[in-house]
C-alpha positions as CSV (number, residue, x, y, z in Angstrom):
1,M,0.0,0.0,0.0
2,N,1.1,3.6,-0.6
3,K,2.3,5.6,2.4
4,S,-0.3,8.3,1.7
5,E,-3.1,5.8,2.1
6,V,-2.2,4.8,5.7
7,E,-4.8,5.8,8.2
8,Y,-4.0,3.7,11.2
9,V,-0.9,2.1,12.9
10,L,-1.0,-0.8,15.3
11,I,1.9,-1.8,17.4
12,T,1.9,-4.8,19.7
13,V,4.5,-6.7,21.7
14,K,3.6,-10.1,23.3
15,S,5.5,-12.7,25.4
16,G,3.6,-15.9,25.3
17,L,-0.1,-15.1,25.9
18,E,0.7,-11.9,27.9
19,E,0.7,-8.5,26.1
20,A,3.5,-6.1,27.1
21,L,2.4,-3.3,24.8
22,N,-0.5,-2.2,22.6
23,I,-0.5,1.1,20.9
24,K,-3.0,2.4,18.3
25,V,-2.4,5.7,16.4
26,Y,-5.0,6.9,14.0
27,K,-4.7,9.7,11.4
28,N,-8.1,11.0,12.5
29,G,-6.6,11.8,16.0
30,I,-7.6,8.7,18.0
31,L,-4.8,7.6,20.3
32,A,-4.9,4.4,22.4
33,R,-2.4,2.6,24.5
34,R,-2.0,-0.2,27.1
35,G,1.3,-1.2,28.7
36,C,4.9,-0.1,28.9
37,G,6.6,-2.8,26.9
38,G,7.7,-5.0,29.8
39,L,6.3,-7.7,32.0
40,P,4.2,-8.1,34.0
41,G,2.0,-6.2,31.6
42,V,0.4,-3.0,32.8
43,A,-3.4,-3.5,32.2
44,I,-4.3,0.1,32.5
45,S,-5.5,1.4,29.1
46,G,-6.7,4.7,27.7
47,M,-8.1,6.3,24.6
48,S,-8.2,9.9,23.6
49,F,-9.7,11.8,20.7
50,T,-7.0,14.3,20.2
51,G,-8.7,16.1,17.4
52,G,-5.8,16.1,15.0
53,P,-3.1,13.9,13.3
54,A,-0.1,15.2,15.3
55,Y,0.8,11.9,16.9
56,F,0.2,10.0,13.7
57,D,2.2,12.4,11.5
58,K,5.1,12.3,14.0
59,L,5.2,8.5,14.1
60,M,4.9,8.1,10.3
61,Q,8.0,10.2,9.8
62,S,10.0,7.0,10.6
63,V,8.2,4.9,8.0
64,S,9.4,4.8,4.4
65,Q,7.6,3.4,1.4
66,Q,10.1,0.5,1.5
67,I,8.9,-0.5,4.9
68,L,5.3,-0.6,3.7
69,D,6.3,-2.7,0.6
70,E,7.9,-5.5,2.7
71,N,4.9,-7.2,4.3
72,I,6.7,-9.8,6.4
73,N,5.1,-12.6,8.4
74,H,7.9,-14.6,10.0
75,E,6.9,-17.6,12.2
76,E,9.1,-20.2,13.7
77,E,8.7,-23.3,15.9
78,I,8.3,-22.4,19.6
79,K,10.4,-24.5,21.9
80,T,10.8,-22.5,25.1
81,G,8.3,-19.7,24.8
82,S,7.1,-17.2,22.2
83,L,7.9,-13.6,21.6
84,E,5.9,-11.6,19.0
85,Y,6.4,-8.2,17.5
86,L,3.8,-6.7,15.2
87,V,3.7,-3.4,13.4
88,A,0.7,-3.1,11.1
89,F,-0.5,-0.3,8.8
90,Y,-4.1,0.0,7.6
91,G,-5.8,2.2,5.0
92,Q,-8.9,2.8,2.8
93,S,-12.0,2.1,4.9
94,A,-14.9,0.4,3.2
95,N,-17.6,1.7,5.6
96,G,-16.5,5.3,5.8
97,D,-15.4,5.0,9.4
98,Q,-11.7,5.7,10.0
99,G,-11.5,4.8,13.7
100,E,-12.2,1.7,15.8
101,R,-15.1,0.6,13.7
102,A,-13.4,0.9,10.3
103,E,-13.4,-1.9,7.8
104,W,-9.9,-1.5,6.4
105,T,-9.4,-2.8,2.8
106,Q,-5.6,-2.3,2.7
107,S,-2.9,-3.4,5.1
108,S,0.8,-4.0,5.3
109,A,2.5,-5.6,8.3
110,L,5.8,-6.7,9.8
111,R,5.2,-9.6,12.1
112,F,7.9,-11.6,13.9
113,F,6.7,-14.6,15.9
114,M,9.8,-16.2,17.4
115,D,11.1,-18.5,20.1
116,E,12.5,-16.7,23.1
117,S,15.9,-18.3,22.5
118,T,15.9,-17.6,18.7
119,S,19.1,-16.8,16.8
120,F,17.0,-15.3,14.0
121,R,18.2,-11.8,12.9
122,H,16.6,-9.5,10.4
123,N,17.2,-5.8,9.7
124,L,13.5,-5.1,9.9
125,L,13.2,-6.8,13.3
126,G,15.5,-4.0,14.5
127,F,13.2,-1.5,12.9
128,V,10.1,-3.0,14.5
129,D,11.7,-2.9,18.0
130,G,12.9,0.6,17.5
131,F,9.5,1.7,16.2
132,A,7.8,0.3,19.2
133,I,10.2,2.2,21.5
134,E,9.6,5.4,19.5
135,A,5.9,5.1,19.8
136,M,6.2,4.6,23.5
137,K,8.4,7.7,23.9
138,L,5.9,9.7,21.8
139,T,3.0,8.7,24.0
140,D,4.7,8.3,27.4
141,S,3.6,11.7,28.9
142,W,0.0,11.1,27.7
143,Y,0.1,7.6,29.1
144,F,1.4,8.8,32.5
145,D,-1.7,10.9,32.8
146,I,-3.8,7.9,31.9
147,V,-2.1,5.9,34.7
148,M,-2.6,8.8,37.2
149,W,-6.3,9.0,36.4
150,A,-6.7,5.3,36.8
151,L,-4.7,5.0,40.0
152,E,-5.4,8.2,41.8
153,N,-8.6,9.6,40.2
154,M,-6.6,12.7,39.2
155,K,-7.3,14.0,35.7
156,S,-4.6,16.0,34.0
157,D,-5.6,19.2,32.2
158,A,-3.3,18.0,29.4
159,L,-5.6,15.2,28.5
160,P,-8.1,15.8,25.7
161,E,-11.6,16.3,26.9
162,K,-12.7,13.2,25.1
163,T,-10.6,10.6,26.9
164,L,-11.6,7.2,28.2
165,V,-9.7,5.2,30.8
166,N,-10.0,1.5,31.7
167,A,-8.4,-0.2,34.7
168,G,-8.9,-3.0,37.2
169,K,-11.7,-2.7,39.6
170,T,-10.0,-4.1,42.7
171,K,-7.3,-2.7,44.9
172,E,-5.2,-5.7,44.2
173,A,-5.3,-5.2,40.4
174,L,-4.5,-1.5,40.8
175,D,-1.6,-2.2,43.2
176,K,-0.2,-4.6,40.7
177,D,-0.4,-2.1,37.9
178,F,1.1,0.6,40.1
179,Q,4.2,-1.6,40.8
180,S,4.6,-2.8,37.2
181,Y,4.3,0.7,35.8
182,F,6.8,2.4,38.0
183,E,9.2,-0.5,37.6
184,Q,9.1,-0.1,33.8
185,V,8.8,3.6,33.2
186,N,11.9,5.6,32.4
187,K,12.4,7.3,35.8
188,K,14.6,10.0,34.3
189,E,11.7,11.1,32.1
190,L,9.1,11.3,34.9
191,P,9.8,14.9,36.0
192,S,9.2,16.1,32.4
193,F,5.8,14.3,32.4
194,L,4.6,16.7,35.1
195,R,5.7,19.9,33.5
196,N,3.0,22.6,33.2
197,K,0.3,20.2,34.3
198,V,-2.5,20.5,36.8
199,Y,-4.5,17.5,38.1
200,T,-8.2,17.8,39.1
201,D,-9.6,15.5,41.7
202,T,-13.1,14.1,42.0
203,D,-14.1,17.2,44.1
204,G,-13.0,19.5,41.3
205,Q,-10.0,20.8,43.2
206,R,-6.9,21.5,41.2
207,N,-3.6,20.0,42.3
208,L,0.0,20.1,41.5
209,M,1.9,16.8,41.6
210,K,5.1,16.7,43.7
211,L,7.5,13.9,42.7
212,Q,10.5,12.5,44.6
213,I,12.9,10.0,43.2
214,E,15.7,8.4,45.2
215,G,17.5,5.7,43.3
216,Q,14.8,3.2,42.4
217,S,12.4,4.5,45.0
218,I,9.6,6.8,43.8
219,S,7.1,8.7,45.9
220,Y,4.6,11.4,45.0
221,Q,1.8,13.5,46.4
222,F,-0.8,16.0,45.2
223,E,-1.1,19.4,46.6
224,V,-4.1,21.7,46.1
225,T,-3.1,24.8,44.1
226,A,-4.8,28.2,43.5
227,L,-3.4,28.2,39.9
């Protein structure tokens, strides 16, 4: 398919049956993500209607027409455990919808389904891995706000008005996701995620988030602000 026809990018990383990362970026402005690329997987997910193609355009800068022409589906015998990387591109909707309900008529994908101990090497496997990392970095600040909304009921003013969050309903599930997220997130980047943001609680009070990082230990608190 032609690069100009791409409307939707899907990126997933799985280890066995567990999904470590799922990112969806649409040209129409829909952005969705679950996970941080590591295990145990972070089950908190979010979707925003950003109103424009900024995320999509930025991500597609790394995609050449040559990538779209490849269409690789590599599968190998699984002996010890499976690892799957998928980057898929979709375009030309048959039903007019260009979001989650679209019926895409064109697609191109790079899929590598491998044994954990594989010696397989391919230059486009490197691309897929790097592309997943790039997509995470691009959406990390947004996903941090999704996590804070799910864990603390604090909604960032940086989130688009049309944003949905899905998380576990039990304290045990949320505690697990809290631990997994903060073990996997790039701690050096965390302070930048808070910059110029205000978080509103369930009572409508506006808060600033104070973060403290000491080695691998992270603590934070929210303080009511008059801003």
